[in-house]
C-alpha positions in Angstrom: 24.8 160.8 82.1 24.0 163.7 79.9 21.4 163.7 77.1 23.8 163.3 74.1 25.7 160.4 75.8 22.9 158.1 76.1 22.8 155.1 73.8 19.4 154.8 71.7 18.4 151.6 70.7 16.9 151.5 67.0 14.5 149.1 65.1 13.1 149.9 61.5 10.6 148.6 59.4 10.7 149.2 55.7 8.2 149.2 52.9 5.0 148.9 55.1 2.2 149.4 52.5 0.2 152.2 54.0 0.3 155.9 53.6 2.7 157.6 55.6 0.2 160.3 56.8 -1.9 157.7 58.3 0.8 156.0 59.9 2.1 159.1 61.4 -1.3 159.8 63.2 -0.9 156.9 65.2 2.9 157.4 65.7 2.3 160.5 67.4 0.1 159.2 69.9 2.8 156.9 71.4 5.8 159.6 71.4 7.4 159.9 74.7 5.6 157.1 76.2 7.1 154.3 78.3 7.1 151.0 76.1 4.6 148.9 78.1 2.2 151.8 78.2 2.6 152.4 74.5 2.1 148.8 73.4 -1.0 148.7 75.7 -2.6 151.7 73.9 -1.6 150.1 70.5 -3.4 147.1 71.1 -6.6 148.9 71.7 -6.3 151.3 68.9 -8.8 150.7 65.7 -6.4 151.9 63.2 -4.8 149.5 60.8 -1.5 151.3 61.3 -1.2 150.2 65.2 -0.3 146.7 64.2 3.1 147.4 62.3 4.0 150.0 64.6 3.5 147.6 67.5 5.7 145.1 65.8 8.7 147.6 65.5 8.4 148.9 69.1 8.7 145.2 70.1 11.5 144.5 67.9 13.3 147.6 69.6 12.5 146.3 73.1 14.1 142.7 72.0 17.1 144.5 70.6 17.6 146.6 73.9 17.2 143.5 76.0 19.2 141.1 74.2 22.0 143.4 72.8 22.5 145.9 75.4 21.2 144.3 78.7 18.4 147.1 79.3 15.4 146.4 81.4 12.2 146.6 79.5 10.8 148.8 82.4 13.1 151.4 82.1 12.7 152.2 78.6 10.5 154.7 76.7 10.1 155.8 73.1 12.5 158.6 72.6 12.0 159.2 68.9 9.6 157.5 66.6 9.1 158.9 62.7 7.6 157.8 59.6 9.4 158.4 56.4 7.8 158.1 53.0 8.8 154.8 50.9 8.5 154.2 47.4 5.2 154.8 45.6 3.7 152.4 43.0 1.6 153.9 40.1 -1.4 152.0 39.1 -4.0 153.1 36.2 -7.6 152.8 36.2 -9.0 152.8 32.7 -11.7 155.6 32.1 -13.9 156.4 29.3 -12.7 157.8 25.9 -9.2 156.0 26.0 -8.0 157.8 29.0 -6.8 156.5 32.4 -6.3 157.7 35.9 -3.5 157.3 38.1 -4.0 155.3 41.4 -0.9 155.9 43.7 -0.1 153.2 46.1 2.0 154.7 49.0 4.4 152.9 51.5 6.4 153.8 54.5 9.5 153.3 56.8 8.9 153.3 60.4 11.7 154.0 62.6 11.7 153.7 66.5 14.5 154.7 69.0 14.2 153.7 72.6 16.1 155.2 75.4 16.6 154.3 79.1 14.9 156.6 81.8 17.3 158.0 84.4 
């Protein structure tokens, strides 16, 4: 099969309460890896973003095995990207009747797996 004819299996996690910049640092590490190797590396990472990314990768693997009949050992992470979700604005009150905004960011994680040839 050619590259554009292959089927990609996707999984999406939305509204993860973390900054997309911090989650992208972890996502860039596992891009292009085999699924088992990526999950093993995510288990050992100290970053907080490793846990939701591992959950999305495991969900994509389950989708591939149950819906398409792919073997877990042939799958690799073809694409993984982190989009910005909605922001919540809180405020911290300061002196002289002023307030400073606190931005609580969120993100959406998308993982696409493909089968190695």
